[in-house]
N, C-alpha and C positions, 0 to 999 in steps of 0.2 A: 099090176103093172107096174107098181111103183116100189112097189117089194122087186120086183123082179129087176127092174133099173137099177137101184140098191143093191141088191145080190153081185151085178154084169160090174155096177161101178167097182167094190169093195174087193170082186177078184179082177177085173183089170190094173187098181193099186197094188196091191200084192204081187203079182208080177215085175213090175216097175219098178216095186223093193227088193227083190228078187234082182233081178235086172242089175239095177243099180249097185248091190253085194257082186255080184261075180264082175261087174268089169270093174269096180272096186280092186279086188282080190285080182285082176290080172294087171294092174299099174304096180300093185305090193313094191314089186322088187325092182321097177325101177325109181319109185316114192326115197326109197332103202339110197339107192343109187348117186340120185338127187344130193339129199340129206348130208352120208359120208365124201360125198365131192365139195358139196358149201362146208361141211363143219371142218375139213380139212385144206380147205382153204378162205378162211375166215378176212371179216372186209370189215371195218371200221364205220362209223357214219360219217357217211357223206363221202363214204371211200367203195360204194358197194361196185365197182365198174366190173367186175368181171362175169359174180352172181347178178346184178340187174342183166347182162349181154347172153348167161345162163337163161335165166326166165325169160326175154324176150320173142329167146330165138327159139326155144319151145312155144313158145305161143301163136310166135309167126307159123312154124309150124304145122299149126293146129287148124288155119285160118280164121283166125281174129283180128280183128280193127284194133290194132297195136301203137300203143303211143308211149314215147320212152322220153326217159333226162322230165319228165316231172319234179317238181321239189328237188331239183340234182339232180336226182339217180332212182329216183321210182320210175316203175310202171304203170300201165294202165291200160288194161285189154278191154274188148266191148265185143259179148257170144249173141248175136242176135236170132232168137229161138225160128223153129222150121213155122208154129202154129200161131194162130191171133193171140195177142194177148198185150195188154198193155203195162202191166207190172214192171219192174226195172229191180233187182236185188243185188244187191253187192259184197262180196266178198272182198277179206284184208290181212293182209299175211305183211311180216316186217323180215324186213331180210339182213338189217344188221351186228355189226357183232359187238365183245367187248375187249376190255382193254386186260384180260387176265391171265395170266400162265395158266394152262393146260396142266393139269394133275392127273387127271385120269390116262390110262395104260389100255389105248384102244390103235389098233393097226393102223386112223385111219386121223389121229391127233394132233392134234395144230400143232405146229413149232414154230411158227409165225412169227417175225418182231415185226414191227409200221417202223420206220425207219422215218417217215414223212411225219408223225403225226406233232402237230403245231405245243404238247406239251409235252415234247420227249419222246425216244424212243421205247413202244412197248411191248411186251409181248400178245398175241391178239387168239382172244378163244368164242366163240359160242357157246357162254356159259348162261346161257337167257332161250334157247330152244328157238329161234329162228329160224336156225336151219331148215331145222323139222315142219316149223310154219309152212317154210317160203315152197318144200320138198310135195306137204300135205296139197297146198295149193294150188300147187305146177301140177298135181295129179289127178284132182276135183276137177282141172280146169280138162286136162284132157277125154277122162269120164262125159264131163258135160258134151262136149264137143264132138263124141261119139255121137249123145241124144243131141244134137239137134234140131232135124228132126221131128222130137213130141216134145221139146220145148214152146211152152205157150209163154212169148215175153225175151223180156232182156236180162242177159249175167253181166254184171261187170265184175273186173279180177281187177283190185289194187292189191302193189306191191310195194313198199313204204321201205325205204331209207330213212337214218337217222332217228331208229326208236328212241334209240341210247341218248336221245342228245345230241347235236350239233357241238365242237368243239369253238371254245375265241367266239368270238363273232361272228361265226358262217351261221347264214339260217340253210332252214334242212327241217326234214321231218314231218311229222299227219298236218300239221296247218298250213305250211309251205303246200303241200300238195294240194290243198283246199284251193291256197288261192290264182294258185293256177290253172285251177279248174276238171281235180276230177269226181267231185261229185254234180258233174254238169258234161251234158249232152251224152247221155243221157242222165237225168239225175235221178237216184237212187230211192224204190218207197222203205227200202229195208238194206242195215247192213250189216253182216255177221262176221266175228272173228273170233278164233281159237288162243286158245296161248297153253302152250306144252306147261306142268305142275310137277311137284314132287307126289303127289296124292296118290289114287293106288292106280294102278295099268286099271284103263278105257275108266276107270269114274269119271265124270259130268260134275263138275260145281260152278252152280251160282251162287251172285247174292240181287236183291231186290232194291233199286236207289241204287245209292252210290255207291260202284261195286267197289270203285276202286280211288283212289283219293287225288285231288287237285296238286299239283307239282311245283315246286318257283325252285329252280339254282339260285343261291345265294351266293355275293360276296361283302365281307366285311371289309373295307380298308381301313388301314389306322396306317396315321400319319404322327410318327416321334423323331427324333433329331438322331442321326447316326453320331458314334464315337468311339470313341479305344475298349474295350471290353473290361480293359485295368482301372476306369474311371465311369461308367455307369452315370455318377451324377454331373454330365460333364455332355451329356444329355439326356435325351429322352426314349428310354428305352423299350419298344412296342411290344414285345413280349413278354413282360407281366399280365399287358394289359391285355393281349389276346389270350388268352392261358385265363384271366379273369371273365371274358367275355361268354367260355366254349363253358366255366363252373356256370355262371350265372344262365345260358339257356336252357343247362338241361333241368335247369328249375320249374321255365317257364307251366309244365305241364300243372306245376299246382297251380296258377292264377285262373283255370279254366278250370267248370266242372269235373269231375274224374270220369264222367261218359262220356266227355266229346275224345276222339280218337283223331289223337296228333305224335311228329314224329319230328323232332328237327336235327341234325345229325352235322357236324361238322366233319368232312372228311380227307382238308388238304390244307396245309400253310404253306402259306410261301412267301420263306423271308429275304433280306440281303444280304444279313448279313456272314458269320464265319467263326470259328471258335475265339476268334480272339475280336473281334467286330463285331457291334454294337449297327444291326440297320437300319435305315433311318424310317424304312416304311416293313409294314405288314399286311397281308392279306389272306384271312379267313375264307375258305370254301365251299361250301354243303350244299344241303336240299332241307328241306320245308314241304311236308307234309299234311294234310288236312282233312282230312274226310266232309266235314261242314261246310260249307260255300260259306252261312251267315260266319263262317267264323274265321274265315280268312284274310279280313284285310284287320281286324283285333289283333290275331298273332302277329302280323305285320310291323304293327305300332310298336307290341311290345319287344318284339327283338331288336328295331333302329331306336327307340329309349332306350335298353339294358346296353347299347354297344355304343350310343353315343354318350350316356351321364356318366360309365366306368372310364370311355376316352378323357372326358374333361377332367374328370375326381384326379386324373394323370397328368393336367393340364396336355393334352393333344386331343385327335380327335378322330371321327370315327365314322364312315360312311357306307350305307348298306344300296347294294344297288340290285337289283330282283332282276330275273332275268327265266327266260323260258320257261312260259304258262303254259302250264297245261292242267284240261281242265277232266274233271272228274270225267272217268267214265261211269256215264248215268245206264243200267237196266229200270226201263219202265217196269211195272209192276205188268203192267197189262199186257207187255212184250214177251217178261218172264212165263206168263198162264196161257197166254199164243202158241208159245215155243215148247211147253215142254212135255205135250205128246209126241211129236216126231224125237228130240230128245231119248224121252222111254222106249221108244219103237228101237230106235237106234244100236241104244248099248242094253235096255232092261232098265226099267223100274228101278233094283234095286240097287243099281249103279250112278241114279240120280242125284246129287244133291241140292239143299242149298243150306250154303254156309255165309260167318261171315264177312263182313268186307273187308279189303285186306289195303296196305297201308303206301302197296306198292303202287307206281302209275305208271300210264298205258294212255300215247298219246292215240290210239284207236279210237279215242271221246270223239277225235274231231270231224270225223265220219260220223260216228253212233248216234252222236249228241243232235246232232239235225235233222237226221230224219227218223232216229228210233232205229228201234234194233236188240240182235239182247251178244253180247259177250260172256265165252263162258272157260273156266278151264276143264284141259283134257289129263286127267291124270296119267304121267307114266315112270314112275317110279314103283320101288320094289317098295310099299310101302303098305300098312292096313290102315282101316276106323280103329279109331281108340284112345288112348293114354292122353293126357291133359293137353300137348297140342292138337289135339283133335285127329292127329294120323303118329303111327308109330313103323322104325322096319320092321320085314317081314324078318322071323329068323332064319338065316341063312344066307340073307339078299343081300342086295349091293348097296344098302343103305339106303336114307334119307338124305339129299344135300341137295341145299333150296338155289334159287335162281343168282347166279351170279357169283357161288363159287367156284373154287377153280375144277371141285370134282364133282360139279351139276352133268349128271349124264341123262341122256331118254335112253326107254324100252323101245325100238325100234318097232314091234307088234304093236304098240298106239296106233302108228301114224294111218295106219289101213283103216281104222275107226274114224281119224280126224280126215281124210278124204268119203270117208261114206257119212257123216255130220257134214260135210259143206253142202256134199251132191243131196241129201235128204231135204238138205233146208231151202231150195234150189226148189226140189221139186213141190214140195208141198205149200210151202211160197206162195208160188206161177202159179200151182192149180187147186189158189184159196184153200188151202186146209191151215193156214199157219195166217 
């Protein structure tokens, strides 16, 4: 009798998985069209007005309970299944674009310039795959809404803005959505997130433990004294101080054990001067990434010591301002092991791989870390495994371009795989298979 019940259960599951695949294929073209629409009309952090409206309108059309303007322009929707069940799973995607000029030659490429950006007019591009993330989750919502009567439990959809970080003094992103209740009413028991990556098409990568780094935005504000460019001795030039600080920061890695992963990059220098004017103030703006939670405060102390001491040596001052902290994405090894059968079934065991942690960041951590779950990468470029970097371009393909590159691209045939991963994860979790 038990064998018969087990056989029936397996047959039922097999049919359900087949139905999921069929439903995903039906929405594939819609997902591609959504992705192209979002890609052609990208919006920067805290400005995702049209993207959020597209998402909200679609979710409302599916009969979901939708809340908008969560954490500025975030959208949260709830789907209650038709079968008894207390479990809640949340699926998360990000919606914002990057201040990057697109160099790809696509019929739907972005030519947008944001004239209202606080840091000045900038080109805008989806250079990190968020257009695909949003479209995949919209497709998953449509598939799951059609399966509503077969779902035992609740599904929560979280569409987040400002993952790339809000500008200036603005608030936004995952932490703001959490503060405004994105993880409440109902509170999920698991959160699942996908990020498109330059790894091979349809390959799923994961890392155990801290999968992505802790991150800070830092500003080093150097105060000197302005003067004429022909008489630097009459003032205190902050420019050499900034140059020395940048060089010294690049040596911090020599002060910690070699097996500790960290990086500190200065990406912007703000000066008040002119070709013949030495400005009074200089600001260095950059990012700190540290994988080891226990090392974070130590590195911050070293940055502050370097900046302060170099400035003092020149008779100036330097203040380090730390902003926009994003905690590391933590993939609990237990959650990884629970999820592996689902991942392997969807993309095939040979397409699931454990990779090293990354010094990238993603504030999906604000959702995953408090309740548990998994963050994975989904390969979407013409690459293959091999070579010193772990992946190499396929001969005759479009090449490998990492996230935030002006040449970044995704192969749209992987989007349906993202839909299948979302929906299969929901089905397995709510049915007690994860």
